[in-house]
KEKE-3310 file (N, C-alpha, C; in steps of 0.2 Angstrom, whole numbers, plus 5000, padded with zeros to 4 digits):
npx = (5003:5002:5002:5006:5019:5021:5023:5014:5002:5001:5001:4987:4982:4984:4982:4968:4964:4962:4953:4942:4943:4947:4956:4965:4982:4987:4993:5006:5013:5012:5016:5029:5031:5030:5042:5055:5054:5054:5067:5078:5075:5081:5093:5096:5094:5102:5114:5115:5115:5127:5137:5134:5142:5153)
npy = (4995:5012:5022:5019:5021:5038:5049:5056:5051:5047:5054:5062:5050:5052:5062:5058:5051:5053:5065:5060:5044:5035:5027:5021:5014:5009:5024:5022:5018:5029:5039:5034:5033:5046:5051:5044:5049:5063:5063:5059:5069:5081:5075:5075:5089:5097:5092:5097:5108:5112:5110:5122:5132:5146)
npz = (4999:4995:5005:5015:5016:5015:5025:5028:5029:5042:5053:5050:5053:5067:5073:5069:5076:5089:5090:5085:5090:5081:5074:5059:5061:5073:5087:5093:5084:5073:5079:5082:5068:5063:5070:5066:5054:5055:5063:5053:5043:5049:5053:5041:5035:5043:5041:5026:5027:5036:5026:5016:5008:5018)
capx = (5000:5006:5000:5011:5025:5016:5020:5005:4996:5000:5000:4981:4978:4987:4976:4960:4961:4963:4948:4934:4947:4947:4966:4970:4984:4992:4994:5014:5016:5008:5020:5037:5035:5033:5048:5056:5054:5058:5075:5082:5073:5080:5097:5099:5095:5108:5122:5118:5120:5136:5139:5138:5149:5149)
capy = (5001:5015:5029:5015:5024:5044:5050:5064:5047:5043:5064:5062:5046:5052:5068:5058:5045:5060:5067:5055:5039:5028:5022:5016:5010:5012:5029:5022:5018:5033:5046:5034:5034:5050:5056:5044:5054:5069:5062:5058:5074:5085:5076:5078:5094:5101:5087:5099:5117:5111:5110:5125:5139:5155)
capz = (5003:4994:5008:5019:5013:5016:5032:5031:5031:5052:5055:5050:5055:5072:5071:5069:5082:5096:5090:5086:5093:5078:5070:5053:5062:5082:5090:5092:5076:5070:5083:5079:5061:5063:5075:5065:5047:5057:5065:5047:5038:5054:5053:5031:5032:5045:5036:5021:5030:5037:5020:5015:5010:5019)
cpx = (5002:5005:5001:5017:5025:5017:5014:5001:4995:5001:4992:4979:4977:4981:4967:4959:4961:4958:4942:4936:4946:4954:4964:4976:4987:4992:5002:5016:5015:5014:5025:5036:5036:5039:5051:5058:5058:5066:5079:5082:5076:5090:5101:5100:5101:5116:5122:5117:5123:5140:5140:5141:5149:5156)
cpy = (5008:5022:5025:5021:5035:5046:5056:5057:5045:5053:5065:5058:5046:5057:5065:5054:5052:5061:5063:5046:5034:5030:5018:5011:5013:5017:5026:5022:5025:5039:5042:5036:5043:5055:5050:5046:5060:5070:5064:5065:5079:5084:5077:5084:5097:5096:5095:5106:5114:5112:5117:5130:5145:5156)
cpz = (4999:4999:5016:5021:5016:5023:5033:5032:5038:5054:5055:5054:5067:5074:5073:5075:5089:5095:5092:5087:5088:5072:5066:5056:5069:5083:5090:5089:5074:5075:5082:5071:5058:5067:5071:5059:5052:5061:5058:5043:5042:5051:5042:5032:5037:5044:5033:5023:5031:5032:5013:5014:5013:5015)
residu = (UNK:UNK:UNK:UNK:UNK:UNK:UNK:UNK:UNK:UNK:UNK:UNK:UNK:UNK:UNK:UNK:UNK:UNK:UNK:UNK:UNK:UNK:UNK:UNK:UNK:UNK:UNK:UNK:UNK:UNK:UNK:UNK:UNK:UNK:UNK:UNK:UNK:UNK:UNK:UNK:UNK:UNK:UNK:UNK:UNK:UNK:UNK:UNK:UNK:UNK:UNK:UNK:UNK:UNK)
# end
């Protein structure tokens, strides 16, 4: 399923779960996947920023 690779799906699912109590994935999976994506993108961005010549 292609929606499993999209981090927006986990954000929307977590928000829907908190608001109406219905999850497609569990809350722990939503938070875990979003945390992993955030760490990867933060690390990549910090590395790329450090390579900018000043």
